[in-house]
TIDODREN-37100 format. One record per residue: x, y, z of N, C-alpha, C in turn. Coordinates in steps of 0.2 Angstrom, whole numbers, padded with zeros to 4 digits, always signed. Layout:
<pts>
XYZXYZXYZ;...
</pts>
This chain:
<pts>
+0280+0435+0391+0279+0439+0397+0284+0444+0395;+0283+0449+0399+0287+0456+0399+0289+0458+0406;+0296+0459+0407+0299+0462+0413+0295+0467+0415;+0297+0470+0422+0294+0477+0423+0301+0480+0421;+0301+0486+0419+0306+0490+0419+0312+0491+0426;+0308+0491+0431+0314+0490+0438+0318+0483+0436;+0313+0478+0435+0319+0473+0435+0324+0472+0430;+0322+0474+0423+0325+0478+0419+0331+0480+0420;+0331+0486+0425+0336+0491+0426+0339+0486+0432;+0337+0481+0436+0341+0480+0440+0346+0473+0437;+0343+0471+0432+0348+0466+0429+0354+0472+0426;+0353+0475+0424+0357+0482+0418+0363+0483+0423;+0361+0485+0432+0366+0489+0434+0369+0483+0437;+0366+0477+0439+0371+0471+0440+0376+0468+0435;+0374+0468+0429+0379+0467+0424+0383+0473+0424;+0382+0480+0425+0387+0485+0426+0392+0485+0429;+0390+0484+0435+0395+0482+0441+0397+0477+0441;+0397+0471+0437+0401+0465+0436+0406+0466+0431;+0406+0472+0426+0410+0473+0422+0415+0478+0423;+0412+0481+0430+0417+0486+0432+0420+0484+0440;+0423+0478+0440+0424+0477+0448+0429+0482+0451;+0434+0486+0447+0439+0489+0451+0435+0498+0451;+0431+0500+0451+0429+0505+0450+0421+0507+0453;+0419+0511+0455+0414+0512+0459+0409+0518+0453;+0402+0515+0454+0398+0521+0451+0394+0522+0453;+0391+0530+0452+0387+0531+0456+0378+0530+0452;+0375+0529+0456+0368+0530+0452+0367+0536+0447;+0369+0543+0449+0369+0547+0443+0372+0545+0438;+0378+0542+0438+0382+0539+0432+0378+0535+0428;+0373+0528+0432+0374+0524+0428+0366+0525+0426;+0362+0531+0427+0356+0535+0426+0356+0535+0418;+0362+0540+0418+0365+0544+0414+0368+0538+0407;+0370+0534+0407+0373+0528+0404+0369+0525+0402;+0363+0523+0407+0358+0518+0403+0352+0522+0402;+0351+0529+0401+0344+0533+0399+0340+0531+0402;+0341+0532+0410+0336+0530+0414+0335+0536+0419;+0328+0537+0420+0326+0544+0427+0331+0541+0433;+0335+0547+0434+0338+0545+0441+0334+0542+0447;+0328+0546+0448+0322+0543+0453+0322+0536+0453;+0321+0535+0446+0319+0528+0446+0325+0524+0447;+0330+0523+0444+0337+0519+0445+0338+0520+0454;+0339+0527+0456+0339+0527+0464+0335+0520+0468;+0329+0523+0465+0326+0515+0469+0328+0507+0468;+0330+0508+0461+0332+0500+0460+0339+0499+0463;+0342+0505+0465+0350+0503+0468+0348+0503+0476;+0344+0506+0477+0342+0505+0484+0340+0498+0485;+0337+0496+0482+0333+0490+0484+0338+0484+0482;+0344+0487+0476+0351+0480+0478+0352+0480+0483;+0354+0486+0485+0357+0488+0491+0355+0484+0496;+0348+0483+0498+0343+0481+0503+0344+0475+0503;+0342+0472+0495+0344+0467+0497+0350+0462+0496;+0357+0465+0497+0364+0463+0498+0366+0462+0492;+0365+0463+0486+0368+0462+0481+0372+0467+0480;+0373+0475+0480+0375+0479+0480+0378+0484+0486;+0384+0487+0485+0385+0490+0491+0386+0498+0489;+0386+0501+0494+0385+0509+0493+0389+0512+0497;+0393+0517+0492+0398+0521+0498+0396+0528+0496;+0395+0531+0502+0391+0537+0499+0396+0542+0501;+0394+0548+0498+0398+0555+0497+0403+0555+0492;+0407+0561+0492+0411+0561+0486+0415+0556+0484;+0416+0554+0479+0421+0549+0477+0416+0541+0478;+0411+0542+0480+0407+0536+0481+0403+0533+0477;+0400+0527+0477+0396+0525+0473+0395+0517+0474;+0393+0514+0470+0390+0507+0469+0397+0502+0467;+0395+0496+0470+0400+0490+0468+0395+0482+0472;+0397+0477+0467+0394+0472+0469+0395+0470+0477;+0391+0467+0480+0392+0465+0485+0394+0457+0489;+0394+0454+0481+0394+0448+0479+0398+0446+0475;+0402+0441+0473+0404+0439+0466+0400+0439+0459;+0402+0441+0454+0395+0439+0448+0393+0431+0448;+0397+0430+0449+0397+0422+0451+0392+0418+0456;+0390+0423+0461+0387+0420+0466+0381+0425+0466;+0378+0428+0461+0373+0431+0459+0368+0428+0455;+0363+0424+0457+0359+0419+0451+0354+0425+0450;+0354+0425+0441+0348+0429+0439+0343+0426+0440;+0340+0420+0439+0333+0419+0440+0330+0420+0448;+0338+0418+0452+0334+0421+0460+0333+0427+0461;+0337+0434+0457+0335+0441+0457+0329+0440+0453;+0327+0440+0449+0320+0440+0444+0314+0438+0449;+0315+0430+0451+0310+0429+0455+0309+0432+0463;+0312+0435+0466+0310+0443+0470+0308+0446+0466;+0309+0449+0460+0305+0456+0459+0299+0454+0455;+0299+0449+0452+0292+0448+0448+0288+0440+0450;+0291+0438+0456+0285+0435+0458+0279+0435+0461;+0276+0442+0462+0269+0445+0463+0266+0447+0459;+0270+0445+0451+0267+0450+0445+0265+0443+0442;+0259+0439+0442+0257+0434+0437+0257+0436+0431;+0258+0431+0428+0257+0432+0418+0250+0432+0418;+0246+0430+0420+0238+0433+0419+0234+0433+0426;+0230+0436+0424+0227+0435+0432+0226+0431+0436;+0222+0424+0432+0221+0419+0436+0226+0417+0438;+0232+0418+0437+0237+0413+0439+0241+0420+0447;+0235+0423+0449+0237+0427+0455+0235+0423+0462;+0236+0427+0469+0234+0423+0473+0225+0423+0474;+0223+0427+0472+0216+0429+0472+0212+0424+0468;+0216+0421+0463+0213+0418+0457+0208+0422+0451;+0209+0430+0451+0205+0436+0448+0199+0431+0446;+0197+0435+0441+0189+0435+0438+0187+0432+0433;+0191+0428+0431+0189+0424+0424+0185+0418+0426;+0179+0417+0422+0174+0412+0425+0178+0405+0423;+0181+0407+0415+0184+0400+0415+0190+0396+0420;+0192+0401+0426+0198+0398+0429+0196+0389+0432;+0190+0389+0434+0190+0381+0438+0192+0375+0433;+0190+0378+0427+0192+0372+0420+0197+0372+0416;+0201+0377+0415+0204+0381+0410+0212+0378+0410;+0213+0374+0404+0218+0371+0402+0224+0375+0401;+0221+0382+0400+0228+0388+0399+0230+0391+0405;+0228+0389+0410+0230+0390+0416+0237+0387+0419;+0234+0381+0417+0241+0375+0418+0247+0375+0413;+0245+0378+0406+0251+0378+0401+0254+0385+0401;+0251+0390+0404+0254+0397+0408+0259+0396+0413;+0257+0393+0418+0261+0390+0425+0267+0387+0423;+0265+0383+0417+0271+0377+0416+0278+0382+0412;+0275+0386+0407+0279+0391+0404+0283+0395+0409;+0278+0398+0411+0281+0402+0418+0287+0400+0423;+0286+0393+0424+0291+0390+0428+0296+0387+0424;+0295+0386+0419+0301+0384+0414+0304+0390+0414;+0302+0398+0412+0305+0402+0411+0312+0405+0416;+0308+0404+0423+0313+0405+0429+0318+0399+0431;+0316+0393+0428+0320+0388+0430+0329+0388+0424;+0326+0390+0420+0331+0392+0414+0336+0398+0417;+0332+0403+0419+0336+0409+0421+0339+0408+0429;+0337+0403+0431+0341+0400+0439+0346+0396+0438;+0348+0394+0431+0353+0392+0429+0360+0396+0425;+0358+0403+0427+0362+0406+0426+0365+0413+0430;+0371+0415+0431+0373+0420+0434+0375+0426+0430;+0375+0430+0435+0377+0437+0431+0384+0437+0428;+0387+0433+0430+0394+0432+0428+0394+0428+0420;+0390+0424+0420+0388+0420+0414+0383+0425+0409;+0380+0430+0411+0376+0435+0407+0382+0439+0405;+0387+0442+0409+0391+0447+0405+0396+0443+0400;+0398+0437+0403+0402+0434+0398+0398+0430+0392;+0392+0430+0392+0389+0425+0385+0390+0428+0379;+0390+0435+0378+0392+0438+0373+0398+0441+0371;+0402+0438+0366+0411+0441+0366+0407+0451+0365;+0414+0454+0370+0413+0461+0370+0408+0464+0375;+0405+0459+0378+0400+0464+0383+0404+0470+0389;+0409+0464+0392+0414+0468+0397+0416+0476+0394;+0418+0474+0388+0423+0478+0384+0416+0485+0383;+0411+0483+0381+0407+0489+0380+0403+0493+0387;+0402+0488+0393+0400+0491+0398+0405+0495+0401;+0412+0493+0398+0418+0499+0402+0419+0504+0399;+0418+0503+0392+0417+0509+0388+0412+0515+0389;+0407+0513+0391+0401+0517+0393+0403+0520+0399;+0406+0517+0404+0409+0520+0409+0413+0527+0408;+0418+0526+0403+0420+0531+0402+0417+0538+0398;+0411+0535+0396+0407+0542+0393+0404+0546+0397;+0403+0544+0404+0400+0548+0409+0406+0550+0411;
</pts>
């Protein structure tokens, strides 16, 4: 399974904002830090704001911050919203796809179980867990803030 770049950036931004609670970060800064195209990251940050995960303050000195505590942002729930409409294989889609094996395929059942296990394991994690999981993550993200 491969996450869409949009999902990857959404998680990166959430982690970065969680590690920078006392600082507003602009989309421009985040795009430079994460070497992402500004227009693409602007869509990601707009989605995060629209979903109530981030708050945007406009104007000079503005930027983004988390709308909730990192402990209240569930990684699995975020990814489910972003990835649920992108089936692992076409036969898991709403229309069943075009594969002639679909009516009797055991692979479909196995892949569906694997996909469910993937999301279930991530539902056990919050953004706070991810930022704190590896020593030095908070410091690394904070140091990246100083580079822009």
